[in-house]
C-alpha positions in Angstrom: 11.1 56.1 10.3 11.4 54.2 7.1 11.6 55.1 3.4 9.5 53.1 1.0 9.0 52.7 -2.8 5.7 53.2 -4.6 3.5 50.2 -4.3 2.0 50.7 -7.7 5.1 51.2 -9.9 8.1 50.5 -7.7 9.6 53.9 -8.1 11.5 55.3 -5.2 11.4 58.9 -4.1 8.5 60.9 -5.5 8.0 64.7 -5.4 7.0 66.2 -2.1 3.4 67.4 -2.3 2.8 68.4 1.3 4.6 68.7 4.6 2.3 68.0 7.6 3.5 68.0 11.2 7.0 67.1 10.1 6.0 64.3 7.7 6.4 64.4 3.9 3.6 63.3 1.7 4.9 62.6 -1.8 3.4 62.2 -5.2 4.8 59.5 -7.4 5.0 59.9 -11.2 2.2 57.3 -11.5 -0.1 59.5 -9.5 -0.1 57.7 -6.1 0.1 60.0 -3.1 1.7 58.5 0.0 3.6 59.3 3.2 7.4 58.9 2.8 9.3 58.4 5.1 6.8 57.0 7.6 6.5 55.4 11.0 7.6 51.8 11.2 5.2 48.9 11.8 5.9 48.6 15.6 5.2 52.3 16.2 2.0 52.0 14.1 0.9 48.9 16.1 1.5 50.7 19.4 -0.5 53.7 18.3 -3.5 51.6 17.1 -3.5 49.5 20.3 -3.7 52.4 22.7 -7.3 53.0 24.0 -6.8 56.7 23.3 -6.8 56.0 19.6 -10.5 55.3 19.8 -11.3 57.6 22.7 -9.2 60.7 22.0 -10.2 64.3 21.7 -7.9 65.3 18.8 -8.8 65.1 15.1 -5.1 64.8 14.2 -4.7 61.1 15.0 -7.3 58.5 15.7 -11.0 58.8 16.4 -12.6 61.1 18.9 -15.3 59.4 21.0 -15.7 56.3 18.7 -18.2 54.6 20.9 -19.9 57.8 21.9 -20.9 58.3 18.2 -21.9 54.7 17.7 -25.4 55.5 16.5 -24.1 57.7 13.7 -21.5 55.1 12.7 -24.2 52.4 12.6 -26.3 54.6 10.3 -23.3 55.1 8.1 -22.4 51.4 8.0 -26.0 50.4 7.3 -26.1 52.7 4.3 -22.7 51.4 3.0 -23.8 47.8 3.4 -27.1 48.5 1.5 -25.0 50.0 -1.3 -22.9 46.8 -1.5 -25.9 44.5 -1.3 -27.5 46.1 -4.3 -24.7 44.6 -6.4 -24.6 41.1 -4.8 -26.8 38.1 -5.4 -27.4 37.5 -1.7 -25.9 37.4 1.8 -23.4 34.9 3.1 -20.0 35.0 4.9 -18.4 38.4 5.6 -15.0 39.5 6.9 -14.6 43.1 8.1 -11.0 44.1 8.0 -10.2 46.6 10.7 -13.5 45.9 12.5 -12.6 48.2 15.5 -15.1 47.7 18.3 -17.5 45.7 16.1 -20.2 48.2 15.2 -20.2 47.3 11.5 -20.2 43.6 12.5 -23.5 44.3 14.4 -25.0 46.0 11.4 -24.0 43.1 9.1 -25.3 40.5 11.5 -28.6 42.3 11.9 -28.8 42.3 8.1 -28.4 38.5 7.9 -24.7 38.1 7.3 -22.4 35.6 9.1 -19.8 38.2 10.2 -16.2 37.8 11.4 -13.8 40.6 12.2 -10.1 41.3 11.9 -8.6 43.8 14.2 -5.0 44.4 15.4 -5.9 46.7 18.3 -6.2 44.5 21.4 -8.4 47.2 23.0 -10.8 47.4 20.1 -10.8 43.6 19.4 -11.8 43.1 23.0 -14.8 45.3 22.6 -15.8 43.5 19.5 -15.5 40.1 21.2 -17.6 41.4 24.0 -20.3 42.0 21.4 -20.1 38.3 20.6 -18.0 38.2 17.4 -15.1 36.1 16.4 -12.1 38.5 15.8 -8.9 37.5 14.0 -5.8 39.3 15.5 -3.2 38.9 12.7 -2.3 41.3 9.8 -4.5 40.5 6.8 -1.6 39.6 4.5 -0.6 36.8 6.9 -4.0 35.6 8.0 -4.6 31.9 7.8 -8.3 31.0 7.6 -9.3 27.3 7.8 -13.0 28.0 7.6 -15.1 28.5 4.5 -14.1 31.3 2.1 -15.9 34.6 2.4 -18.5 36.1 0.1 -17.6 39.7 1.0 -14.6 41.4 2.6 -15.0 45.0 3.7 -12.3 47.5 4.4 -14.0 50.6 5.8 -11.4 53.4 6.3 -8.6 50.8 6.5 -6.6 50.4 3.4 -4.9 53.8 3.8 -3.5 52.6 7.1 -1.9 49.4 5.8 1.9 49.3 5.3 1.5 47.1 2.2 -2.0 47.5 0.7 -1.0 45.4 -2.3 -0.2 42.4 -0.2 -3.4 42.9 1.8 -5.6 43.1 -1.3 -3.9 40.0 -2.7 -4.6 38.1 0.5 -8.2 39.3 0.5 -8.5 37.8 -3.0 -7.2 34.5 -1.7 -9.7 34.5 1.2 -12.7 35.1 -1.1 -14.7 32.5 -2.9 -14.5 32.8 -6.7 -16.8 35.7 -7.6 -16.7 37.1 -4.1 -16.5 40.9 -3.6 -14.2 43.4 -1.9 -15.6 46.7 -0.7 -13.4 49.7 0.2 -13.9 53.1 1.6 -10.8 55.3 1.8 -9.9 59.0 1.6 -10.1 60.4 -2.0 -7.1 62.4 -2.9 -8.9 63.6 -6.1 -12.0 64.9 -4.2 -12.9 68.5 -4.6 -12.4 69.1 -0.9 -8.8 67.6 -1.1 -7.9 69.7 -4.2 -9.3 73.0 -2.7 -8.0 72.5 0.8 -4.4 71.4 -0.2 -2.2 70.8 2.8 -5.2 71.7 5.1 -7.3 68.8 3.9 -8.4 67.2 7.2 -7.7 63.7 6.0 -3.9 64.4 5.6 -3.0 62.5 8.8 0.5 61.2 7.9 1.1 59.5 11.3 -1.5 56.9 10.4 -2.7 57.5 6.8 0.2 56.0 4.8 -1.6 56.1 1.3 -4.0 58.5 -0.3 -5.8 56.9 -3.2 -7.8 58.4 -6.0 -10.2 56.6 -8.4 -7.4 55.8 -10.9 -4.9 54.6 -8.3 -7.4 52.4 -6.3 -8.6 50.9 -9.6 -5.0 50.1 -10.6 -4.3 48.5 -7.2 -7.3 46.3 -7.2 -7.1 45.2 -10.8 -3.4 44.3 -10.4 -4.3 41.9 -7.5 -7.0 39.8 -9.2 -10.1 41.9 -9.0 -12.5 43.4 -11.6 -13.7 46.8 -10.4 -17.4 47.4 -10.8 -17.8 50.7 -9.1 -15.7 53.7 -7.9 -17.6 56.7 -6.7 -17.9 59.3 -3.9 -18.7 58.2 -0.4 -20.4 59.9 2.5 -21.2 59.5 6.2 -23.7 60.6 8.8 -22.5 63.4 11.0 -23.9 66.0 13.3 -24.1 69.6 12.2 -21.9 70.5 15.1 -19.2 68.0 13.8 -19.3 69.6 10.4 -18.9 73.0 11.9 -15.9 71.8 13.9 -14.3 70.6 10.6 -14.8 74.0 9.2 -12.7 75.4 12.1 -9.7 73.6 10.7 -9.8 76.1 7.8 -10.2 79.2 10.0 -11.2 79.8 13.6 -13.6 82.6 12.6 -15.3 80.4 10.0 -15.7 77.5 12.6 -16.9 79.8 15.3 -19.5 81.3 13.0 -20.7 77.9 11.8 -21.0 76.5 15.3 -22.6 79.6 16.8 -25.1 79.7 14.0 -26.0 76.0 14.3 -26.5 76.3 18.0 -28.6 79.5 17.7 -30.9 77.8 15.2 -31.1 74.6 17.3 -29.4 72.6 14.5 -26.2 71.5 16.3 -27.5 68.0 17.1 -29.2 67.4 13.7 -27.8 64.6 11.6 -26.8 64.9 7.9 -25.4 62.5 5.3 -22.5 64.5 4.0 -19.8 64.0 1.4 -16.8 62.7 3.5 -14.1 63.4 0.9 -13.7 59.7 0.5 -14.3 57.2 -2.3 -16.1 53.9 -2.4 -14.9 51.0 -4.5 -16.5 47.6 -5.1 -14.6 44.9 -6.9 -15.2 41.2 -7.8 -12.6 38.5 -7.5 -11.8 37.0 -10.9 
């Protein structure tokens, strides 16, 4: 375990806001919420590289059945990409940081982008390469790229995992052409769900989520690293009704059982909804 300073203001310490599975999540005086102390980089790399991270059954760490829910993920990614494209002059070169098994790369390619991935998990990167994509296997902050600069860099559910989001965002700025864009989706610590649920917020996953941004703190991070923020708003994703009911079980077994039972009785368990995911979306332009 390691103790770290706040990446926004440099202050050490912070006031403990939550204790989750033996980890402390602290709130700095500047408003940033982050895990401190936290797992060291080698332990994080080992966790992400295990196949079970993408094929697990627990909601506490990793993704349950990542590939089994590929259709829902593609629908979500396509919607996110359309949101980004509305603010851009056209398509071009795209780098997806934390591309996992390449599902978003497929969506981007089908939409006319020249797509490259970056993924540290050897297991996931292998799946993405099998789909025909070039995948960089170094941390973003140390990535050397000898090709043309990118028009768009995406970080979907990634920035909260990075040991140094500031260095990663600064490197993303260097890899973009002038006027290029960075798009981010990350848990929103200021969301209604987060504020109501408190320590039971399902996105408090301190083993892997090292930072919990809010609109003010993500804006401060991006603007301090050479970006002009053009949008910060709520984000959602496509999920089955049964998945939403399982989430409710995290706040009480009776509530979850009632929701799942009702959904199945009404034949709605397999229906798909676009739901508020308690995350935020930010779009910023390199300046």
